[in-house]
Z-matrix of the N, CA and C atoms (Angstrom, degrees):
N
C 1 1.457
C 2 1.520 1 109.86
N 3 1.313 2 114.56 1 138.03
C 4 1.473 3 120.83 2 -178.30
C 5 1.533 4 108.27 3 -102.02
N 6 1.313 5 114.86 4 134.96
C 7 1.470 6 119.21 5 173.93
C 8 1.527 7 108.82 6 -97.18
N 9 1.331 8 115.07 7 134.26
C 10 1.460 9 121.49 8 -176.60
C 11 1.522 10 109.23 9 -123.65
N 12 1.310 11 115.55 10 132.80
C 13 1.450 12 120.70 11 178.47
C 14 1.514 13 109.52 12 -128.99
N 15 1.350 14 114.79 13 118.36
C 16 1.454 15 119.91 14 179.14
C 17 1.529 16 109.66 15 -92.11
N 18 1.305 17 115.42 16 154.28
C 19 1.458 18 121.79 17 173.87
C 20 1.516 19 108.79 18 -155.39
N 21 1.331 20 115.20 19 166.13
C 22 1.455 21 120.19 20 175.06
C 23 1.495 22 116.42 21 104.34
N 24 1.322 23 117.80 22 -2.94
C 25 1.451 24 119.37 23 178.06
C 26 1.510 25 111.87 24 -69.75
N 27 1.332 26 115.44 25 172.17
C 28 1.456 27 119.63 26 178.28
C 29 1.504 28 112.07 27 163.53
N 30 1.327 29 115.22 28 -165.31
C 31 1.451 30 122.66 29 -178.71
C 32 1.524 31 109.16 30 -105.01
N 33 1.320 32 116.77 31 130.97
C 34 1.450 33 120.99 32 -178.77
C 35 1.533 34 108.70 33 -144.15
N 36 1.311 35 116.00 34 150.30
C 37 1.457 36 120.06 35 177.20
C 38 1.531 37 110.65 36 -77.94
N 39 1.314 38 114.76 37 154.61
C 40 1.462 39 119.50 38 176.13
C 41 1.514 40 110.45 39 -55.02
N 42 1.328 41 115.02 40 136.65
C 43 1.441 42 120.99 41 -177.00
C 44 1.512 43 113.71 42 92.96
N 45 1.325 44 116.62 43 -11.26
C 46 1.448 45 122.06 44 -178.82
C 47 1.516 46 113.02 45 -83.44
N 48 1.341 47 114.42 46 -173.60
C 49 1.455 48 121.09 47 -176.03
C 50 1.523 49 110.69 48 -132.84
N 51 1.317 50 115.26 49 154.60
C 52 1.456 51 123.33 50 173.12
C 53 1.517 52 108.17 51 -146.56
N 54 1.329 53 116.12 52 152.07
C 55 1.453 54 119.94 53 172.62
C 56 1.516 55 109.66 54 -122.74
N 57 1.318 56 115.72 55 122.98
C 58 1.448 57 122.02 56 176.04
C 59 1.510 58 109.72 57 -97.05
N 60 1.319 59 115.11 58 147.90
C 61 1.468 60 121.31 59 176.35
C 62 1.519 61 108.69 60 -123.27
N 63 1.315 62 114.66 61 150.03
C 64 1.456 63 121.56 62 176.06
C 65 1.526 64 107.11 63 -135.94
N 66 1.315 65 115.65 64 109.36
C 67 1.454 66 121.19 65 -179.28
C 68 1.521 67 109.64 66 -97.86
N 69 1.320 68 116.40 67 127.86
C 70 1.466 69 121.82 68 -178.22
C 71 1.517 70 110.03 69 -106.37
N 72 1.333 71 115.29 70 142.98
C 73 1.464 72 119.94 71 179.31
C 74 1.521 73 109.95 72 -156.30
N 75 1.350 74 115.68 73 165.15
C 76 1.441 75 119.07 74 173.87
C 77 1.506 76 112.82 75 92.92
N 78 1.317 77 115.81 76 140.66
C 79 1.447 78 121.57 77 175.13
C 80 1.524 79 112.19 78 61.52
N 81 1.282 80 115.33 79 -156.40
C 82 1.443 81 121.71 80 177.46
C 83 1.521 82 107.81 81 -99.82
N 84 1.292 83 114.46 82 117.19
C 85 1.461 84 117.72 83 -174.47
C 86 1.518 85 108.51 84 -79.56
N 87 1.306 86 116.73 85 89.03
C 88 1.457 87 120.43 86 -176.52
C 89 1.522 88 111.36 87 -120.25
N 90 1.296 89 115.95 88 18.40
C 91 1.479 90 119.66 89 -178.73
C 92 1.511 91 110.18 90 -63.33
N 93 1.279 92 116.02 91 141.86
C 94 1.454 93 121.54 92 178.84
C 95 1.516 94 113.09 93 -77.86
N 96 1.333 95 115.68 94 -37.93
C 97 1.458 96 120.68 95 -169.98
C 98 1.513 97 110.34 96 -139.31
N 99 1.329 98 114.91 97 140.90
C 100 1.445 99 122.10 98 171.10
C 101 1.514 100 108.33 99 -111.21
N 102 1.312 101 116.66 100 131.74
C 103 1.448 102 119.51 101 -177.65
C 104 1.513 103 112.49 102 -128.78
N 105 1.332 104 113.94 103 158.33
C 106 1.456 105 120.85 104 171.56
C 107 1.527 106 108.09 105 -118.25
N 108 1.305 107 114.88 106 133.77
C 109 1.451 108 122.13 107 175.75
C 110 1.525 109 107.57 108 -126.92
N 111 1.320 110 116.40 109 165.22
C 112 1.451 111 119.49 110 176.35
C 113 1.524 112 109.92 111 -143.41
N 114 1.316 113 113.95 112 155.52
C 115 1.447 114 119.76 113 177.67
C 116 1.504 115 109.47 114 -141.15
N 117 1.322 116 115.38 115 118.85
C 118 1.451 117 122.00 116 177.18
C 119 1.533 118 108.98 117 -91.32
N 120 1.329 119 117.71 118 157.41
C 121 1.466 120 119.84 119 -179.78
C 122 1.528 121 111.71 120 -57.29
N 123 1.315 122 114.97 121 130.25
C 124 1.452 123 120.01 122 177.72
C 125 1.520 124 114.91 123 78.32
N 126 1.326 125 116.48 124 2.39
C 127 1.464 126 119.75 125 -178.92
C 128 1.517 127 110.30 126 -119.48
N 129 1.325 128 114.25 127 163.55
C 130 1.449 129 119.14 128 177.78
C 131 1.540 130 109.72 129 -78.61
N 132 1.302 131 115.08 130 158.33
C 133 1.447 132 120.04 131 174.85
C 134 1.525 133 110.16 132 -63.38
N 135 1.320 134 116.82 133 138.37
C 136 1.456 135 119.53 134 -179.98
C 137 1.525 136 111.37 135 -129.74
N 138 1.289 137 114.61 136 150.00
C 139 1.456 138 122.43 137 178.81
C 140 1.518 139 109.99 138 -71.84
N 141 1.332 140 115.35 139 141.52
C 142 1.465 141 120.30 140 177.92
C 143 1.533 142 110.00 141 -114.71
N 144 1.320 143 116.43 142 -57.06
C 145 1.462 144 120.57 143 -177.03
C 146 1.524 145 108.48 144 -165.32
N 147 1.334 146 115.46 145 155.24
C 148 1.463 147 120.68 146 176.60
C 149 1.512 148 109.47 147 -143.92
N 150 1.329 149 115.00 148 154.32
C 151 1.461 150 121.06 149 178.42
C 152 1.502 151 109.88 150 -137.88
N 153 1.313 152 116.78 151 133.53
C 154 1.465 153 120.74 152 174.46
C 155 1.527 154 107.64 153 -72.96
N 156 1.376 155 114.44 154 128.68
C 157 1.461 156 117.62 155 -177.89
C 158 1.535 157 110.90 156 -61.48
N 159 1.315 158 116.27 157 -40.23
C 160 1.450 159 120.52 158 177.53
C 161 1.515 160 109.38 159 -103.93
N 162 1.294 161 117.19 160 121.48
C 163 1.454 162 120.90 161 -179.77
C 164 1.515 163 113.47 162 101.59
N 165 1.328 164 116.15 163 -31.88
C 166 1.456 165 119.78 164 173.77
C 167 1.506 166 117.45 165 77.87
N 168 1.324 167 118.22 166 13.31
C 169 1.461 168 118.84 167 178.00
C 170 1.532 169 109.84 168 -60.69
N 171 1.328 170 115.89 169 138.74
C 172 1.462 171 120.32 170 -173.61
C 173 1.516 172 111.07 171 -122.49
N 174 1.310 173 115.63 172 143.76
C 175 1.457 174 123.35 173 177.70
C 176 1.526 175 107.92 174 -126.04
N 177 1.298 176 117.91 175 123.85
C 178 1.457 177 122.36 176 179.02
C 179 1.530 178 110.07 177 -113.40
N 180 1.314 179 115.70 178 142.59
C 181 1.466 180 120.38 179 169.28
C 182 1.532 181 107.65 180 -75.21
N 183 1.305 182 116.20 181 146.77
C 184 1.470 183 120.68 182 -175.78
C 185 1.540 184 113.05 183 -55.99
N 186 1.339 185 119.87 184 -40.75
C 187 1.477 186 119.27 185 -176.36
C 188 1.542 187 113.89 186 -63.16
N 189 1.320 188 118.00 187 -18.29
C 190 1.463 189 119.26 188 -175.87
C 191 1.528 190 112.88 189 -112.53
N 192 1.301 191 117.71 190 -4.04
C 193 1.473 192 120.12 191 -179.70
C 194 1.509 193 110.93 192 -58.89
N 195 1.309 194 115.28 193 132.95
C 196 1.454 195 120.48 194 179.81
C 197 1.510 196 113.75 195 85.21
N 198 1.329 197 117.28 196 -10.54
C 199 1.468 198 120.28 197 -179.93
C 200 1.526 199 112.41 198 -116.04
N 201 1.318 200 116.80 199 -34.13
C 202 1.469 201 122.00 200 -177.98
C 203 1.528 202 109.53 201 -108.96
N 204 1.324 203 114.83 202 147.77
C 205 1.465 204 120.66 203 177.42
C 206 1.523 205 109.21 204 -136.06
N 207 1.319 206 115.68 205 130.68
C 208 1.466 207 120.69 206 177.82
C 209 1.530 208 108.46 207 -105.68
N 210 1.304 209 115.68 208 144.84
C 211 1.453 210 121.12 209 176.85
C 212 1.528 211 109.51 210 -148.78
N 213 1.326 212 116.46 211 166.91
C 214 1.472 213 120.01 212 -178.84
C 215 1.518 214 110.08 213 -137.44
N 216 1.321 215 114.59 214 150.45
C 217 1.459 216 122.57 215 176.85
C 218 1.509 217 107.61 216 -121.96
N 219 1.336 218 117.29 217 106.29
C 220 1.455 219 121.62 218 -178.07
C 221 1.519 220 112.43 219 -58.23
N 222 1.319 221 115.81 220 -45.34
C 223 1.461 222 120.40 221 -174.37
C 224 1.519 223 111.62 222 -62.75
N 225 1.316 224 116.66 223 -32.80
C 226 1.461 225 120.38 224 -177.14
C 227 1.524 226 112.75 225 -101.40
N 228 1.330 227 117.53 226 0.50
C 229 1.466 228 120.85 227 -176.57
C 230 1.537 229 110.06 228 49.51
N 231 1.295 230 115.78 229 45.96
C 232 1.445 231 121.29 230 -175.27
C 233 1.517 232 110.63 231 -129.62
N 234 1.317 233 114.37 232 141.57
C 235 1.452 234 122.37 233 174.48
C 236 1.521 235 108.29 234 -115.12
N 237 1.330 236 115.29 235 141.67
C 238 1.439 237 121.09 236 -178.32
C 239 1.518 238 110.40 237 -118.71
N 240 1.317 239 115.02 238 147.25
C 241 1.465 240 120.42 239 172.84
C 242 1.507 241 107.45 240 -125.68
N 243 1.321 242 115.53 241 106.67
C 244 1.454 243 121.70 242 176.36
C 245 1.519 244 108.31 243 -89.49
N 246 1.320 245 115.12 244 118.83
C 247 1.465 246 120.38 245 -176.82
C 248 1.514 247 109.22 246 -112.51
N 249 1.326 248 117.35 247 127.25
C 250 1.439 249 121.55 248 179.74
C 251 1.518 250 110.66 249 -129.94
N 252 1.322 251 115.52 250 168.12
C 253 1.475 252 122.21 251 -178.40
C 254 1.527 253 110.26 252 47.79
N 255 1.310 254 114.57 253 47.39
C 256 1.475 255 119.62 254 -174.26
C 257 1.520 256 111.25 255 -65.59
N 258 1.300 257 114.02 256 146.60
C 259 1.465 258 123.20 257 -178.76
C 260 1.520 259 108.89 258 -121.87
N 261 1.331 260 117.63 259 155.85
C 262 1.475 261 118.95 260 176.93
C 263 1.521 262 112.41 261 -55.35
N 264 1.296 263 117.72 262 -31.70
C 265 1.471 264 119.73 263 -179.24
C 266 1.527 265 112.92 264 -73.33
N 267 1.328 266 117.87 265 -5.14
C 268 1.457 267 121.25 266 173.53
C 269 1.534 268 111.38 267 -83.54
N 270 1.326 269 116.20 268 -6.65
C 271 1.473 270 120.15 269 179.19
C 272 1.515 271 110.60 270 -61.74
N 273 1.332 272 116.17 271 125.52
C 274 1.452 273 121.32 272 -177.17
C 275 1.531 274 108.66 273 -178.88
N 276 1.310 275 114.12 274 170.62
C 277 1.476 276 120.13 275 166.22
C 278 1.526 277 106.62 276 -88.05
N 279 1.310 278 115.70 277 126.22
C 280 1.456 279 121.43 278 -178.50
C 281 1.525 280 109.30 279 -100.98
N 282 1.326 281 114.37 280 131.18
C 283 1.451 282 121.35 281 -177.80
C 284 1.521 283 109.96 282 -118.36
N 285 1.319 284 114.58 283 139.51
C 286 1.453 285 121.78 284 172.59
C 287 1.534 286 106.96 285 -97.61
N 288 1.330 287 115.98 286 145.20
C 289 1.460 288 120.07 287 -179.78
C 290 1.515 289 110.26 288 -142.71
N 291 1.335 290 114.68 289 150.95
C 292 1.459 291 121.12 290 177.90
C 293 1.524 292 108.09 291 -123.08
N 294 1.305 293 115.84 292 133.35
C 295 1.462 294 119.57 293 -176.94
C 296 1.506 295 112.41 294 -136.24
N 297 1.332 296 113.99 295 157.61
C 298 1.443 297 120.71 296 -178.05
C 299 1.508 298 113.44 297 -102.37
N 300 1.313 299 116.27 298 -133.05
C 301 1.461 300 120.98 299 -168.78
C 302 1.507 301 113.52 300 -62.42
N 303 1.305 302 118.61 301 -30.87
C 304 1.449 303 119.49 302 -178.62
C 305 1.524 304 112.54 303 -65.52
N 306 1.309 305 117.11 304 -23.14
C 307 1.461 306 119.68 305 -179.73
C 308 1.522 307 111.78 306 -73.50
N 309 1.307 308 117.32 307 -14.33
C 310 1.469 309 119.18 308 -179.74
C 311 1.526 310 110.43 309 -61.41
N 312 1.322 311 117.01 310 -42.12
C 313 1.458 312 120.82 311 -179.07
C 314 1.527 313 112.75 312 -98.72
N 315 1.333 314 117.25 313 -20.77
C 316 1.473 315 119.62 314 -177.49
C 317 1.527 316 110.32 315 -133.69
N 318 1.294 317 118.20 316 66.26
C 319 1.458 318 119.86 317 -176.66
C 320 1.533 319 113.94 318 -68.99
N 321 1.314 320 117.74 319 -18.54
C 322 1.463 321 120.60 320 -178.20
C 323 1.534 322 112.54 321 -97.33
N 324 1.307 323 116.86 322 1.17
C 325 1.457 324 120.90 323 -178.16
C 326 1.523 325 109.36 324 -96.85
N 327 1.313 326 116.62 325 117.94
C 328 1.455 327 120.14 326 -179.15
C 329 1.508 328 113.66 327 -58.57
N 330 1.325 329 116.79 328 -25.96
C 331 1.472 330 119.74 329 -179.86
C 332 1.522 331 111.99 330 -71.57
N 333 1.331 332 117.36 331 -11.76
C 334 1.455 333 120.75 332 177.91
C 335 1.534 334 112.43 333 -79.04
N 336 1.312 335 116.84 334 -11.85
C 337 1.448 336 121.56 335 -172.79
C 338 1.511 337 110.64 336 -100.82
N 339 1.322 338 114.91 337 142.20
C 340 1.467 339 121.57 338 -173.86
C 341 1.533 340 113.81 339 -100.00
N 342 1.296 341 115.67 340 -32.10
C 343 1.467 342 119.25 341 -173.84
C 344 1.530 343 109.65 342 -127.78
N 345 1.311 344 114.88 343 141.10
C 346 1.464 345 121.35 344 -175.27
C 347 1.530 346 110.33 345 -133.13
N 348 1.323 347 114.16 346 147.45
C 349 1.440 348 119.73 347 172.15
C 350 1.522 349 111.30 348 -82.81
N 351 1.328 350 114.95 349 -179.24
C 352 1.456 351 119.69 350 -175.67
C 353 1.518 352 112.12 351 -84.40
N 354 1.312 353 117.31 352 -14.25
C 355 1.451 354 121.83 353 178.58
C 356 1.510 355 112.72 354 95.59
N 357 1.323 356 115.01 355 153.05
C 358 1.451 357 121.23 356 176.50
C 359 1.525 358 108.25 357 -138.31
N 360 1.328 359 116.77 358 134.97
C 361 1.461 360 122.58 359 -174.17
C 362 1.520 361 109.87 360 -80.25
N 363 1.321 362 115.30 361 132.11
C 364 1.466 363 122.80 362 172.25
C 365 1.528 364 106.47 363 -121.41
N 366 1.326 365 116.20 364 123.65
C 367 1.454 366 121.37 365 179.41
C 368 1.521 367 108.63 366 -124.53
N 369 1.324 368 115.49 367 124.69
C 370 1.461 369 121.65 368 -179.71
C 371 1.520 370 108.36 369 -113.11
N 372 1.320 371 116.48 370 117.54
C 373 1.445 372 120.89 371 -178.61
C 374 1.519 373 110.47 372 -92.34
N 375 1.332 374 115.09 373 147.90
C 376 1.475 375 119.43 374 -177.90
C 377 1.516 376 112.27 375 -90.17
């Protein structure tokens, strides 16, 4: 089992930027994919972006394309989510997730992921 700890959330004005981090630890880190999901109050959890740990293939949800960038640091076992041009509708709790073989065919499906972080709040004011 992989332990995931997110950080970097906060309050930002519309148009601003934030960088989230997700540090992974514990066990054998053999996850195929690291993903970011978000959940706004009263809404279902939605996929944001995912990156294959090996090879670096990236999948973005349409609402964040061109504004968000995901990257990974092998040495630190950390994934980053750089968020720019933030909008009030980006307000949500952001979760980092690690998934195995099921993410190969369904990287945007939260059910493909086995381990989740505790979440970090991102609030974008208008």
